[in-house]
RODREN-596544 format. One record per residue: residue number from 0; residue in three letters; x, y, z of N, C-alpha, C in turn. Coordinates in steps of 0.05 Angstrom, whole numbers, plus 5000, padded with zeros to 4 digits. Layout:
BEGIN
<kolti: NUM; martor: ALA; n.c1: X; n.c2: Y; n.c3: Z; ca.c1: X; ca.c2: Y; ca.c3: Z; c.c1: X; c.c2: Y; c.c3: Z>
...
//
This chain:
BEGIN
<kolti: 0; martor: MET; n.c1: 2601; n.c2: 9307; n.c3: 0574; ca.c1: 2596; ca.c2: 9279; ca.c3: 0577; c.c1: 2570; c.c2: 9272; c.c3: 0564>
<kolti: 1; martor: LYS; n.c1: 2571; n.c2: 9251; n.c3: 0548; ca.c1: 2547; ca.c2: 9242; ca.c3: 0534; c.c1: 2536; c.c2: 9218; c.c3: 0548>
<kolti: 2; martor: ILE; n.c1: 2509; n.c2: 9219; n.c3: 0551; ca.c1: 2496; ca.c2: 9197; ca.c3: 0564; c.c1: 2489; c.c2: 9176; c.c3: 0542>
<kolti: 3; martor: PRO; n.c1: 2496; n.c2: 9151; n.c3: 0547; ca.c1: 2489; ca.c2: 9131; ca.c3: 0527; c.c1: 2459; c.c2: 9128; c.c3: 0523>
<kolti: 4; martor: ALA; n.c1: 2451; n.c2: 9122; n.c3: 0499; ca.c1: 2423; ca.c2: 9120; ca.c3: 0492; c.c1: 2409; c.c2: 9098; c.c3: 0507>
<kolti: 5; martor: SER; n.c1: 2423; n.c2: 9078; n.c3: 0516; ca.c1: 2410; ca.c2: 9056; ca.c3: 0531; c.c1: 2403; c.c2: 9064; c.c3: 0559>
<kolti: 6; martor: VAL; n.c1: 2414; n.c2: 9086; n.c3: 0570; ca.c1: 2409; ca.c2: 9094; ca.c3: 0597; c.c1: 2384; c.c2: 9112; c.c3: 0599>
<kolti: 7; martor: LYS; n.c1: 2378; n.c2: 9126; n.c3: 0577; ca.c1: 2355; ca.c2: 9144; ca.c3: 0576; c.c1: 2329; c.c2: 9131; c.c3: 0585>
<kolti: 8; martor: PRO; n.c1: 2321; n.c2: 9108; n.c3: 0574; ca.c1: 2296; ca.c2: 9096; ca.c3: 0582; c.c1: 2296; c.c2: 9089; c.c3: 0612>
<kolti: 9; martor: ALA; n.c1: 2319; n.c2: 9081; n.c3: 0623; ca.c1: 2320; ca.c2: 9075; ca.c3: 0652; c.c1: 2316; c.c2: 9099; c.c3: 0669>
<kolti: 10; martor: VAL; n.c1: 2327; n.c2: 9122; n.c3: 0661; ca.c1: 2324; ca.c2: 9147; ca.c3: 0676; c.c1: 2295; c.c2: 9156; c.c3: 0674>
<kolti: 11; martor: TRP; n.c1: 2283; n.c2: 9155; n.c3: 0651; ca.c1: 2255; ca.c2: 9163; ca.c3: 0648; c.c1: 2237; c.c2: 9144; c.c3: 0664>
<kolti: 12; martor: GLY; n.c1: 2243; n.c2: 9119; n.c3: 0664; ca.c1: 2228; ca.c2: 9100; ca.c3: 0680; c.c1: 2230; c.c2: 9105; c.c3: 0710>
<kolti: 13; martor: ALA; n.c1: 2254; n.c2: 9113; n.c3: 0719; ca.c1: 2257; ca.c2: 9120; ca.c3: 0747; c.c1: 2242; c.c2: 9145; c.c3: 0755>
<kolti: 14; martor: VAL; n.c1: 2242; n.c2: 9165; n.c3: 0737; ca.c1: 2227; ca.c2: 9190; ca.c3: 0742; c.c1: 2197; c.c2: 9183; c.c3: 0743>
<kolti: 15; martor: ALA; n.c1: 2187; n.c2: 9168; n.c3: 0723; ca.c1: 2159; ca.c2: 9161; ca.c3: 0723; c.c1: 2151; c.c2: 9144; c.c3: 0747>
<kolti: 16; martor: GLY; n.c1: 2169; n.c2: 9127; n.c3: 0756; ca.c1: 2164; ca.c2: 9110; ca.c3: 0779; c.c1: 2162; c.c2: 9127; c.c3: 0805>
<kolti: 17; martor: ALA; n.c1: 2180; n.c2: 9147; n.c3: 0807; ca.c1: 2180; ca.c2: 9164; ca.c3: 0830; c.c1: 2154; c.c2: 9181; c.c3: 0831>
<kolti: 18; martor: VAL; n.c1: 2146; n.c2: 9191; n.c3: 0808; ca.c1: 2121; ca.c2: 9207; ca.c3: 0807; c.c1: 2097; c.c2: 9189; c.c3: 0814>
<kolti: 19; martor: ALA; n.c1: 2097; n.c2: 9165; n.c3: 0803; ca.c1: 2075; ca.c2: 9146; ca.c3: 0809; c.c1: 2074; c.c2: 9139; c.c3: 0838>
<kolti: 20; martor: ALA; n.c1: 2098; n.c2: 9135; n.c3: 0850; ca.c1: 2099; ca.c2: 9128; ca.c3: 0879; c.c1: 2088; c.c2: 9150; c.c3: 0896>
<kolti: 21; martor: VAL; n.c1: 2095; n.c2: 9175; n.c3: 0889; ca.c1: 2085; ca.c2: 9198; ca.c3: 0905; c.c1: 2054; c.c2: 9200; c.c3: 0902>
<kolti: 22; martor: ILE; n.c1: 2044; n.c2: 9198; n.c3: 0878; ca.c1: 2015; ca.c2: 9200; ca.c3: 0873; c.c1: 2001; c.c2: 9177; c.c3: 0888>
<kolti: 23; martor: ILE; n.c1: 2010; n.c2: 9153; n.c3: 0885; ca.c1: 1997; ca.c2: 9130; ca.c3: 0899; c.c1: 2000; c.c2: 9133; c.c3: 0929>
<kolti: 24; martor: GLY; n.c1: 2023; n.c2: 9141; n.c3: 0939; ca.c1: 2027; ca.c2: 9144; ca.c3: 0967; c.c1: 2008; c.c2: 9164; c.c3: 0980>
<kolti: 25; martor: PHE; n.c1: 2005; n.c2: 9188; n.c3: 0968; ca.c1: 1988; ca.c2: 9208; ca.c3: 0979; c.c1: 1958; c.c2: 9202; c.c3: 0975>
<kolti: 26; martor: SER; n.c1: 1952; n.c2: 9189; n.c3: 0953; ca.c1: 1924; ca.c2: 9183; ca.c3: 0947; c.c1: 1913; c.c2: 9160; c.c3: 0962>
<kolti: 27; martor: TRP; n.c1: 1927; n.c2: 9137; n.c3: 0961; ca.c1: 1917; ca.c2: 9113; ca.c3: 0973; c.c1: 1934; c.c2: 9102; c.c3: 0996>
<kolti: 28; martor: GLY; n.c1: 1959; n.c2: 9111; n.c3: 0997; ca.c1: 1978; ca.c2: 9099; ca.c3: 1016; c.c1: 1976; c.c2: 9110; c.c3: 1044>
<kolti: 29; martor: GLY; n.c1: 1961; n.c2: 9132; n.c3: 1048; ca.c1: 1959; ca.c2: 9143; ca.c3: 1075; c.c1: 1981; c.c2: 9163; c.c3: 1082>
<kolti: 30; martor: TRP; n.c1: 1997; n.c2: 9171; n.c3: 1063; ca.c1: 2018; ca.c2: 9191; ca.c3: 1068; c.c1: 2004; c.c2: 9217; c.c3: 1073>
<kolti: 31; martor: VAL; n.c1: 2014; n.c2: 9233; n.c3: 1091; ca.c1: 2004; ca.c2: 9260; ca.c3: 1097; c.c1: 2027; c.c2: 9279; c.c3: 1100>
<kolti: 32; martor: THR; n.c1: 2021; n.c2: 9304; n.c3: 1096; ca.c1: 2042; ca.c2: 9325; ca.c3: 1101; c.c1: 2043; c.c2: 9331; c.c3: 1131>
<kolti: 33; martor: GLN; n.c1: 2064; n.c2: 9345; n.c3: 1138; ca.c1: 2067; ca.c2: 9352; ca.c3: 1167; c.c1: 2044; c.c2: 9369; c.c3: 1176>
<kolti: 34; martor: MET; n.c1: 2034; n.c2: 9387; n.c3: 1160; ca.c1: 2012; ca.c2: 9405; ca.c3: 1168; c.c1: 1986; c.c2: 9388; c.c3: 1172>
<kolti: 35; martor: MET; n.c1: 1981; n.c2: 9369; n.c3: 1154; ca.c1: 1957; ca.c2: 9353; ca.c3: 1157; c.c1: 1959; c.c2: 9335; c.c3: 1182>
<kolti: 36; martor: ALA; n.c1: 1983; n.c2: 9325; n.c3: 1188; ca.c1: 1986; ca.c2: 9309; ca.c3: 1212; c.c1: 1981; c.c2: 9326; c.c3: 1237>
<kolti: 37; martor: ARG; n.c1: 1991; n.c2: 9350; n.c3: 1237; ca.c1: 1988; ca.c2: 9368; ca.c3: 1259; c.c1: 1958; c.c2: 9374; c.c3: 1263>
<kolti: 38; martor: GLN; n.c1: 1943; n.c2: 9379; n.c3: 1241; ca.c1: 1915; ca.c2: 9385; ca.c3: 1243; c.c1: 1900; c.c2: 9361; c.c3: 1254>
<kolti: 39; martor: ARG; n.c1: 1907; n.c2: 9337; n.c3: 1246; ca.c1: 1894; ca.c2: 9313; ca.c3: 1256; c.c1: 1899; c.c2: 9309; c.c3: 1286>
<kolti: 40; martor: VAL; n.c1: 1924; n.c2: 9315; n.c3: 1294; ca.c1: 1930; ca.c2: 9312; ca.c3: 1323; c.c1: 1915; c.c2: 9332; c.c3: 1339>
<kolti: 41; martor: GLU; n.c1: 1913; n.c2: 9357; n.c3: 1330; ca.c1: 1899; ca.c2: 9378; ca.c3: 1344; c.c1: 1869; c.c2: 9371; c.c3: 1346>
<kolti: 42; martor: ALA; n.c1: 1858; n.c2: 9361; n.c3: 1324; ca.c1: 1829; ca.c2: 9354; ca.c3: 1325; c.c1: 1825; c.c2: 9331; c.c3: 1344>
<kolti: 43; martor: GLY; n.c1: 1843; n.c2: 9312; n.c3: 1345; ca.c1: 1840; ca.c2: 9289; ca.c3: 1364; c.c1: 1843; c.c2: 9298; c.c3: 1393>
<kolti: 44; martor: ALA; n.c1: 1861; n.c2: 9317; n.c3: 1397; ca.c1: 1865; ca.c2: 9328; ca.c3: 1424; c.c1: 1840; c.c2: 9343; c.c3: 1434>
<kolti: 45; martor: GLU; n.c1: 1828; n.c2: 9359; n.c3: 1416; ca.c1: 1803; ca.c2: 9373; ca.c3: 1423; c.c1: 1781; c.c2: 9354; c.c3: 1429>
<kolti: 46; martor: ALA; n.c1: 1778; n.c2: 9333; n.c3: 1413; ca.c1: 1757; ca.c2: 9313; ca.c3: 1417; c.c1: 1761; c.c2: 9299; c.c3: 1444>
<kolti: 47; martor: ALA; n.c1: 1786; n.c2: 9293; n.c3: 1451; ca.c1: 1791; ca.c2: 9280; ca.c3: 1477; c.c1: 1785; c.c2: 9299; c.c3: 1500>
<kolti: 48; martor: ILE; n.c1: 1791; n.c2: 9324; n.c3: 1497; ca.c1: 1785; ca.c2: 9343; ca.c3: 1519; c.c1: 1755; c.c2: 9346; c.c3: 1522>
<kolti: 49; martor: VAL; n.c1: 1741; n.c2: 9348; n.c3: 1500; ca.c1: 1711; ca.c2: 9350; ca.c3: 1502; c.c1: 1700; c.c2: 9325; c.c3: 1515>
<kolti: 50; martor: LEU; n.c1: 1709; n.c2: 9301; n.c3: 1507; ca.c1: 1699; ca.c2: 9276; ca.c3: 1519; c.c1: 1706; c.c2: 9275; c.c3: 1549>
<kolti: 51; martor: ALA; n.c1: 1728; n.c2: 9287; n.c3: 1557; ca.c1: 1735; ca.c2: 9286; ca.c3: 1585; c.c1: 1719; c.c2: 9304; c.c3: 1602>
<kolti: 52; martor: PHE; n.c1: 1712; n.c2: 9328; n.c3: 1592; ca.c1: 1698; ca.c2: 9348; ca.c3: 1608; c.c1: 1668; c.c2: 9347; c.c3: 1607>
<kolti: 53; martor: VAL; n.c1: 1656; n.c2: 9334; n.c3: 1587; ca.c1: 1627; ca.c2: 9333; ca.c3: 1585; c.c1: 1614; c.c2: 9319; c.c3: 1609>
<kolti: 54; martor: PRO; n.c1: 1624; n.c2: 9297; n.c3: 1618; ca.c1: 1612; ca.c2: 9285; ca.c3: 1642; c.c1: 1612; c.c2: 9303; c.c3: 1667>
<kolti: 55; martor: LEU; n.c1: 1634; n.c2: 9319; n.c3: 1670; ca.c1: 1635; ca.c2: 9337; ca.c3: 1692; c.c1: 1614; c.c2: 9359; c.c3: 1690>
<kolti: 56; martor: CYS; n.c1: 1610; n.c2: 9369; n.c3: 1666; ca.c1: 1590; ca.c2: 9389; ca.c3: 1660; c.c1: 1562; c.c2: 9378; c.c3: 1666>
<kolti: 57; martor: VAL; n.c1: 1557; n.c2: 9353; n.c3: 1656; ca.c1: 1531; ca.c2: 9341; ca.c3: 1661; c.c1: 1526; c.c2: 9337; c.c3: 1690>
<kolti: 58; martor: ALA; n.c1: 1546; n.c2: 9329; n.c3: 1705; ca.c1: 1543; ca.c2: 9325; ca.c3: 1734; c.c1: 1536; c.c2: 9352; c.c3: 1748>
<kolti: 59; martor: LYS; n.c1: 1548; n.c2: 9373; n.c3: 1739; ca.c1: 1541; ca.c2: 9400; ca.c3: 1751; c.c1: 1512; c.c2: 9407; c.c3: 1744>
<kolti: 60; martor: ALA; n.c1: 1504; n.c2: 9400; n.c3: 1719; ca.c1: 1477; ca.c2: 9407; ca.c3: 1710; c.c1: 1456; c.c2: 9390; c.c3: 1726>
<kolti: 61; martor: GLU; n.c1: 1463; n.c2: 9366; n.c3: 1733; ca.c1: 1444; ca.c2: 9349; ca.c3: 1748; c.c1: 1438; c.c2: 9360; c.c3: 1775>
<kolti: 62; martor: GLN; n.c1: 1456; n.c2: 9377; n.c3: 1786; ca.c1: 1451; ca.c2: 9389; ca.c3: 1812; c.c1: 1432; c.c2: 9412; c.c3: 1810>
<kolti: 63; martor: GLU; n.c1: 1425; n.c2: 9421; n.c3: 1786; ca.c1: 1407; ca.c2: 9443; ca.c3: 1783; c.c1: 1384; c.c2: 9436; c.c3: 1764>
<kolti: 64; martor: PRO; n.c1: 1364; n.c2: 9421; n.c3: 1773; ca.c1: 1342; ca.c2: 9411; ca.c3: 1755; c.c1: 1326; c.c2: 9434; c.c3: 1743>
<kolti: 65; martor: GLU; n.c1: 1323; n.c2: 9456; n.c3: 1756; ca.c1: 1307; ca.c2: 9478; ca.c3: 1744; c.c1: 1322; c.c2: 9491; c.c3: 1721>
<kolti: 66; martor: GLN; n.c1: 1348; n.c2: 9492; n.c3: 1723; ca.c1: 1365; ca.c2: 9503; ca.c3: 1701; c.c1: 1364; c.c2: 9485; c.c3: 1677>
<kolti: 67; martor: ARG; n.c1: 1363; n.c2: 9459; n.c3: 1682; ca.c1: 1361; ca.c2: 9439; ca.c3: 1660; c.c1: 1335; c.c2: 9443; c.c3: 1644>
<kolti: 68; martor: LYS; n.c1: 1313; n.c2: 9448; n.c3: 1658; ca.c1: 1288; ca.c2: 9453; ca.c3: 1644; c.c1: 1290; c.c2: 9478; c.c3: 1627>
<kolti: 69; martor: LEU; n.c1: 1303; n.c2: 9499; n.c3: 1638; ca.c1: 1306; ca.c2: 9523; ca.c3: 1622; c.c1: 1324; c.c2: 9519; c.c3: 1598>
<kolti: 70; martor: LEU; n.c1: 1344; n.c2: 9502; n.c3: 1602; ca.c1: 1362; ca.c2: 9495; ca.c3: 1579; c.c1: 1347; c.c2: 9482; c.c3: 1557>
<kolti: 71; martor: LYS; n.c1: 1329; n.c2: 9463; n.c3: 1564; ca.c1: 1314; ca.c2: 9449; ca.c3: 1543; c.c1: 1295; c.c2: 9468; c.c3: 1528>
<kolti: 72; martor: ALA; n.c1: 1285; n.c2: 9489; n.c3: 1542; ca.c1: 1268; ca.c2: 9508; ca.c3: 1530; c.c1: 1283; c.c2: 9527; c.c3: 1511>
<kolti: 73; martor: GLU; n.c1: 1309; n.c2: 9530; n.c3: 1515; ca.c1: 1325; ca.c2: 9547; ca.c3: 1497; c.c1: 1326; c.c2: 9536; c.c3: 1469>
<kolti: 74; martor: GLY; n.c1: 1331; n.c2: 9554; n.c3: 1450; ca.c1: 1335; ca.c2: 9545; ca.c3: 1422; c.c1: 1362; c.c2: 9531; c.c3: 1420>
<kolti: 75; martor: SER; n.c1: 1364; n.c2: 9513; n.c3: 1400; ca.c1: 1388; ca.c2: 9497; ca.c3: 1398; c.c1: 1413; c.c2: 9514; c.c3: 1393>
<kolti: 76; martor: TRP; n.c1: 1410; n.c2: 9538; n.c3: 1382; ca.c1: 1433; ca.c2: 9555; ca.c3: 1376; c.c1: 1443; c.c2: 9569; c.c3: 1402>
<kolti: 77; martor: ASP; n.c1: 1426; n.c2: 9572; n.c3: 1421; ca.c1: 1432; ca.c2: 9587; ca.c3: 1446; c.c1: 1440; c.c2: 9569; c.c3: 1469>
<kolti: 78; martor: ARG; n.c1: 1439; n.c2: 9543; n.c3: 1466; ca.c1: 1443; ca.c2: 9525; ca.c3: 1488; c.c1: 1472; c.c2: 9526; c.c3: 1499>
<kolti: 79; martor: ASP; n.c1: 1491; n.c2: 9528; n.c3: 1481; ca.c1: 1519; ca.c2: 9529; ca.c3: 1491; c.c1: 1524; c.c2: 9554; c.c3: 1507>
<kolti: 80; martor: ASP; n.c1: 1513; n.c2: 9577; n.c3: 1498; ca.c1: 1515; ca.c2: 9601; ca.c3: 1513; c.c1: 1502; c.c2: 9598; c.c3: 1541>
<kolti: 81; martor: PHE; n.c1: 1479; n.c2: 9585; n.c3: 1542; ca.c1: 1465; ca.c2: 9581; ca.c3: 1567; c.c1: 1483; c.c2: 9564; c.c3: 1586>
<kolti: 82; martor: VAL; n.c1: 1496; n.c2: 9543; n.c3: 1576; ca.c1: 1513; ca.c2: 9526; ca.c3: 1592; c.c1: 1536; c.c2: 9542; c.c3: 1603>
<kolti: 83; martor: GLU; n.c1: 1548; n.c2: 9559; n.c3: 1586; ca.c1: 1571; ca.c2: 9576; ca.c3: 1595; c.c1: 1562; c.c2: 9595; c.c3: 1617>
<kolti: 84; martor: LYS; n.c1: 1539; n.c2: 9608; n.c3: 1613; ca.c1: 1529; ca.c2: 9628; ca.c3: 1633; c.c1: 1521; c.c2: 9614; c.c3: 1659>
<kolti: 85; martor: ALA; n.c1: 1512; n.c2: 9589; n.c3: 1658; ca.c1: 1505; ca.c2: 9575; ca.c3: 1682; c.c1: 1530; c.c2: 9567; c.c3: 1698>
<kolti: 86; martor: GLY; n.c1: 1553; n.c2: 9568; n.c3: 1686; ca.c1: 1578; ca.c2: 9562; ca.c3: 1700; c.c1: 1585; c.c2: 9533; c.c3: 1700>
<kolti: 87; martor: TRP; n.c1: 1572; n.c2: 9517; n.c3: 1684; ca.c1: 1577; ca.c2: 9488; ca.c3: 1684; c.c1: 1603; c.c2: 9481; c.c3: 1670>
<kolti: 88; martor: VAL; n.c1: 1614; n.c2: 9499; n.c3: 1655; ca.c1: 1640; ca.c2: 9494; ca.c3: 1641; c.c1: 1661; c.c2: 9513; c.c3: 1650>
<kolti: 89; martor: ALA; n.c1: 1659; n.c2: 9524; n.c3: 1674; ca.c1: 1678; ca.c2: 9544; ca.c3: 1684; c.c1: 1706; c.c2: 9532; c.c3: 1688>
<kolti: 90; martor: ASN; n.c1: 1707; n.c2: 9506; n.c3: 1692; ca.c1: 1733; ca.c2: 9493; ca.c3: 1697; c.c1: 1748; c.c2: 9486; c.c3: 1671>
<kolti: 91; martor: VAL; n.c1: 1736; n.c2: 9492; n.c3: 1648; ca.c1: 1748; ca.c2: 9486; ca.c3: 1622; c.c1: 1763; c.c2: 9510; c.c3: 1612>
<kolti: 92; martor: GLY; n.c1: 1786; n.c2: 9506; n.c3: 1600; ca.c1: 1801; ca.c2: 9528; ca.c3: 1588; c.c1: 1786; c.c2: 9542; c.c3: 1567>
<kolti: 93; martor: GLU; n.c1: 1792; n.c2: 9567; n.c3: 1564; ca.c1: 1777; ca.c2: 9585; ca.c3: 1545; c.c1: 1777; c.c2: 9574; c.c3: 1517>
<kolti: 94; martor: GLN; n.c1: 1799; n.c2: 9562; n.c3: 1508; ca.c1: 1801; ca.c2: 9552; ca.c3: 1481; c.c1: 1780; c.c2: 9530; c.c3: 1474>
<kolti: 95; martor: TYR; n.c1: 1774; n.c2: 9514; n.c3: 1494; ca.c1: 1756; ca.c2: 9491; ca.c3: 1489; c.c1: 1728; c.c2: 9495; c.c3: 1502>
<kolti: 96; martor: ARG; n.c1: 1724; n.c2: 9516; n.c3: 1515; ca.c1: 1699; ca.c2: 9520; ca.c3: 1530; c.c1: 1674; c.c2: 9518; c.c3: 1513>
<kolti: 97; martor: SER; n.c1: 1675; n.c2: 9531; n.c3: 1490; ca.c1: 1651; ca.c2: 9531; ca.c3: 1472; c.c1: 1645; c.c2: 9503; c.c3: 1462>
<kolti: 98; martor: ALA; n.c1: 1665; n.c2: 9488; n.c3: 1454; ca.c1: 1661; ca.c2: 9461; ca.c3: 1444; c.c1: 1650; c.c2: 9443; c.c3: 1466>
<kolti: 99; martor: VAL; n.c1: 1660; n.c2: 9445; n.c3: 1491; ca.c1: 1651; ca.c2: 9429; ca.c3: 1513; c.c1: 1622; c.c2: 9437; c.c3: 1520>
<kolti: 100; martor: ALA; n.c1: 1617; n.c2: 9463; n.c3: 1520; ca.c1: 1590; ca.c2: 9473; ca.c3: 1526; c.c1: 1569; c.c2: 9462; c.c3: 1506>
<kolti: 101; martor: GLY; n.c1: 1576; n.c2: 9462; n.c3: 1481; ca.c1: 1557; ca.c2: 9452; ca.c3: 1460; c.c1: 1552; c.c2: 9422; c.c3: 1464>
<kolti: 102; martor: ALA; n.c1: 1574; n.c2: 9407; n.c3: 1468; ca.c1: 1570; ca.c2: 9378; ca.c3: 1472; c.c1: 1555; c.c2: 9372; c.c3: 1498>
<kolti: 103; martor: CYS; n.c1: 1560; n.c2: 9388; n.c3: 1519; ca.c1: 1546; ca.c2: 9384; ca.c3: 1544; c.c1: 1517; c.c2: 9390; c.c3: 1541>
<kolti: 104; martor: ALA; n.c1: 1510; n.c2: 9412; n.c3: 1528; ca.c1: 1482; ca.c2: 9419; ca.c3: 1523; c.c1: 1468; c.c2: 9397; c.c3: 1508>
<kolti: 105; martor: ASN; n.c1: 1481; n.c2: 9387; n.c3: 1487; ca.c1: 1469; ca.c2: 9365; ca.c3: 1471; c.c1: 1464; c.c2: 9340; c.c3: 1489>
<kolti: 106; martor: ALA; n.c1: 1484; n.c2: 9333; n.c3: 1505; ca.c1: 1481; ca.c2: 9310; ca.c3: 1522; c.c1: 1459; c.c2: 9313; c.c3: 1542>
<kolti: 107; martor: ILE; n.c1: 1456; n.c2: 9337; n.c3: 1554; ca.c1: 1435; ca.c2: 9341; ca.c3: 1574; c.c1: 1407; c.c2: 9340; c.c3: 1561>
<kolti: 108; martor: VAL; n.c1: 1404; n.c2: 9353; n.c3: 1538; ca.c1: 1378; ca.c2: 9353; ca.c3: 1525; c.c1: 1371; c.c2: 9325; c.c3: 1515>
<kolti: 109; martor: GLU; n.c1: 1390; n.c2: 9310; n.c3: 1505; ca.c1: 1384; ca.c2: 9283; ca.c3: 1496; c.c1: 1376; c.c2: 9265; c.c3: 1519>
<kolti: 110; martor: ALA; n.c1: 1389; n.c2: 9269; n.c3: 1542; ca.c1: 1382; ca.c2: 9253; ca.c3: 1566; c.c1: 1355; c.c2: 9260; c.c3: 1576>
<kolti: 111; martor: MET; n.c1: 1345; n.c2: 9284; n.c3: 1572; ca.c1: 1319; ca.c2: 9292; ca.c3: 1582; c.c1: 1296; c.c2: 9282; c.c3: 1564>
<kolti: 112; martor: GLU; n.c1: 1302; n.c2: 9275; n.c3: 1540; ca.c1: 1281; ca.c2: 9266; ca.c3: 1521; c.c1: 1274; c.c2: 9237; c.c3: 1524>
//
């Protein structure tokens, strides 16, 4: 079967239009792959968990003023470990404990300044 010469430009135009639509859609249109969408959802879930547990951690820390002074004296790299050892994030699951401890330590030190 021979394709008429008048159809060729239309086919090439459709191919070029499809390629342009994909490029524009992913670049400026907000299209994402399934993996990127999953990563964004997981990051949002972790941020929500951290935001939910930080006030509880801070409330526990407020009950121990001497520990808070020791926390402030710690180096910034060691503060999340200090919060974990103090037991202020014991109610947080293992997967998110470090992130909550770091955010809690930052919140406590900022409040003390």
